[in-house]
N, C-alpha and C positions, 0 to 999 in steps of 0.2 A: 643856539642862535638867540640873540637878544631880541625880545619881543617889544621892548620899550622903544618908542620912536619919538625923538625930540621934535618939537615943532619947527626948528630951524634947519633940520636936515632936508636936503632936497634929494628926491629920488634921482639916481643916475640914469634910469631908463624911464623917460617921460611918456613916450609913446608905445603903443601896443606893437609888439614884434611877434613873429611866428617862425617856427622851426618847420622845415619840410622833411619828412621821412619817407623811405620806401616802404610800402605796405607788404604785410605777409612774408617777412623774412626771418630767418632764425636769429640773425644778429642785427643790431640797430644800424642801419645805412642812412646817413644824413645826406639828403640831396642838396639842401641849402639851409643855412641858419641865420637867424637874426634878420628875417625879412620884414621890412616895414609895411604898413598898410598901403602906402603909395606904390611900393615895389610889387606887392602881391596884386594890387589892382591892375597895374601895367602888365604883369604876367598873364592875368586872366583876359585882359583886353586883347593881348597878342596871341592868345590861345597857346600859351606856353605851359600850362598846368596840365599835368597828366592825372586827371581825376580818378582814373581806375587804378593807378599804381602808387599814388602818393597820398600820404596823410599829412595834413596841414594842422599844426598844433600851436595854439596861442601860448606864448611864454607868460606864465603867471609869476611875476616877481615883483617884490617891492624893495629891490636891492638898493641900499643907500650907501653913501660915502663911509658911513661908520662900519659897514660890513666889509670894506675893501682891506686888503692886506698890505697896502702901501702906506 
């Protein structure tokens, strides 16, 4: 992966997103992916987050257009 970043490149992911996984499973089970802060807040307000069985992980990415394969 190229660690050099040009000043003109705009990150494709500008806002923080989260992936939600099921906890304590032998294989990775994705509950929901690419959840925005607004979506997560709404899920929390609507009591739709299963805190006991879900793991909410922030996506740490500085993915830019130069990384894309298109």
